[in-house]
N, C-alpha and C positions, 0 to 999 in steps of 0.2 A: 504494500500500500504506500502510495506516494503522499507525503504530508506537506502542508504549507509550513513555512518557517515559523509562523506564529503558533502553530500547533505544538511545537516542542515544549512550550511552557503551559499548555492547556491540559488540565487533568482529565477533562471529558474526552479529548482527542486521544490521550494516552490510554484511557480505559477502553475506548472503542477498539483499540488494537487487539484487546483480549476479547471483549464482549460483542464486538461488531460482526463477528463470524457466527453464523447460525449453528454450526457444528460445535464450536467451542462452548457455546452456552449450553447445549444439550449434554456435552461431555461433563461439564461441571455440575449440571443438574443430576446426572446419574451417579457421579462420584459422591455427591452430597447424600444421595439415597442409599449409599452403601455398596453400590456396584463398582468395585474398585479394580477388578481384574479384567484383562483385555477381552476375553471371550464374553464375559457378562456385559461389558460395555457394548461390544459389537451386536449382541443379541438385543439388548434393550433399545438401542438407538437405530438399529437396522442399517449400519454404516459398513462400507467395504473395509476390509482389513488394511488396505493400502491407505485410504483416506484417514482411517482412525489412527494408524501409526503416525501419520503426518501431524494430525491435530494434537495427539498426545505429546509428540516431540516438541511442538510449538509451546504448549502449555507448561511443559517442564522448563524449556528455555526461558519463558517469560516469568518463571518463578512462582506460579500459582499451583503447580502440582510437583510432587517429588516421587521418585521411583523407590519402592521398597522390595527387596528380594524376598520371596517366599518359597522358592524352589530352585535348586541348583542343577538338577539333571532332569529334563532340560532347564535352562535358565528361564525363570518366570518372575515378573514383577507385578506388584500391586501399585496402583496410582493413588496417592493420598494427597489431600489438601495441605498446602503449606499454610503458614500464618497469613500470607497474602491471599491465598485462595479462600481460607475460612472467612476473611474479611469481606469477600464477595457474596457471602450467603445472604446478608440483608438486601443486596442488590437483586439477587435472584428472587427472593420473596416479594420484593417490591414489584418486580416485573410480573410475577404471578398475580399479585393483588390487582395491578393495573389491568392485566388480561381478563381476570375474572369479572372485574367491574365494568370495563369499557368494551372489550372485544367479545366477551361471552355473556355480559349482563347488560342492564339498561342504564348504567351510569350512576345509579343511586347508591348511597352509602348505607349499608345494612350489616348488622351482626348476625343475621339469620341467612337462610338460603331456600330457594325453591326446590321442591322435591323432584322436579324434572330437570334441574339445572346441572351444569358441569361440576360445581363443587360437590353436590350431593353424590353424583356418580363417582367422582374421584375418591371421596371419603369411604363410601361403601365398597369400593374396589380394594380397600386395604385388607379386608378379611382374607385370611390365608397367607398373608405376607409376613415376613419376619422383620422385626426392628433391627436397624443396623447394629452390628456388634461393637461394643465398646463406647457407645454414645452415652455420655453422662452430662448432667446439667447441675449448676450450682443450686444448693438447697438451703433451706432455713436452718438446717442443723450445722451449718458452717463448713461443709465439705461438698464436693461434687458427688452426686449419687447416680447410680444406674437407673434407667427408666423402669426396669423390672426388678422388683425385690428378689434377692437370691433366696430368701427364706419363705416365700409365699408360694402357694400352689397356683395362684392367679393374681393379677394386678389390674386395678382399675385406674386408668389415666383419664383425667378430665381437664380439658383446657377451658379457660374462661378469659374474658377481655381484661378484667382488672377490678380490684376493689378500691373503694375510696375515691372514685372518679365520677364527676357529674357528666352524664352521657347526653343530656339534652334530648334531641328528637331522633337519635339513632335507633332504629327498630332492633329489638333483640339484645341490646347491650346491657341493660339493667338486669339485676338479679344475681350478681356474682357473690355478694355477701350471703344471700339466702342459700345459694347452692353450697357454699362452703359450710354453712351452719347445718344444713341437712345432712351432708356427708359426715360432719362432726358428730351429730346426734346418732347417726346410724353406725358409727365406727365400731361399737362393741359387736354389732351383728356381722360386720365384715371380718373382724378378728376371729369370731367363733367359726366362720366359714373358711378360715385359712386364706383370706384375701387381703392384700395390701391396697392402699389408696394413695395416689399422688396427684396433687393439683398443680397445674402448669399455666403460667401466664408469661407475658413478655415484660412484666414489671421487674424492677431491680430487686436484688435479694433483700436489701434493707427495707424496702417497701413491703415486701412479703412478710419479712420477719416481724415488723411492727404489727401487721394485721394478725399474724398467727398468734402472737403473744396476747393481743387484746381479746381475740375470740377463742383462745385456748384450743387452737386447731391441733389435733393429736397426730396427724399424718404429715409427711413432708410436703412443702410447697417448693416447686422447682422453677427457676428462672430461665426462660428461653429468650432473654434479651438479645442474645447474639443470633437468634433465629436458626439454631442448629436443628431443632426438632421440626420446625415449620418447613425447612428446606428438605429434610430427610423424608418426611411423609407427604410433602406437598399439601400441607394443611391450609384450609381457607382462612384468610385474614381480612381485616379491614383497618382503615386508618381512622383513629379516634383519639382526641385529646393529645394530638401531636405525636402519636406513636403508632406503629403497626401493631395490631392486637390480634390475638387468636379469636376466632369465632368459637362459640360454645359447642363442644362435642365431647363424647365419652367413648373410650376405647377399652375393651376387655382383652387382656393379653395373657396367654398361658405361661407356664414356667420356662418354656423353650423360646420365649420372645415372639411367639406367633400371634398375630391379631386374630382373635376368634369372633368378636362382635364389635359393631360400631353403632352408636346412637347419634344421629345427626339428620336434620337440625334438632336442637333441644329447645322446645318451646314450653312444654309442661315440665318444669324443673323437678317438683316432687315425684312425679311419675318416673322421670328418667333416673333419678337416684335409686328408687325402689327397683326399677328394671335392671339397672346395672348390678345391684346386689344379687338379684335372682340369676342373671346370666353368669356372673362371676362365680357364684356358689356352685352352679352346675359345672362350670369349667374346672373349678378346683376339685370337685368330686371325681371328675374324669381323669385328673392327673395323679390321683392317689392310687 
């Protein structure tokens, strides 16, 4: 690509060298989803081996991917995000948010979704897929935690826009405090069923920690402020109160990190909490 001299000091132009290529964006999307080996990338993207090899080489040279040897005979590499690559995750999520709203939607800001829309289809297609290995998020307990509890037969992950925020007229955004309180009150039932619960928002850890202490939340709240989970699962988001936020959804995951059930959109919050307990308890019994 030939650049104008003024572009040498333009961050947008420099970023376009990486993200201005259709295949580069899709490669980064799939690596963020946990498809880090060559064959998996080729299968997911439907790209020829020659073109994929070229794009991977470029992304490594540009410093957003690094190669990690996982097999010596024959030599095989996994392609992992560097710090620079991980810093592109919010950009990918913002692109998806724009596409969901303007290309696939009607342009309105909403924290819900139509049952026949692209977001609904994408979320419900998660059933049967495995969460990326090694993905951890900062938690209110002061450390990074895995998405799936190692000690539970099943885990309920619920995403929510954020607590302590005035949402104005954004449909479906309110109710985060109620949802956390309902999970808190049902916590003993989840424990008896051998199920763990983890709440996830894009709020910062200190914001979540203050809420958790005030409301005596017994389960971990995890921060996806860097949009690792949103990018990994292509979760629906919306922009509210100056930040990209998760739309409300619930995922039931088994002990092998496989998504068993999804609840989305969540409009009747009490029913969704009860249903997640029923589905997770069934999943836990099946894992024993």
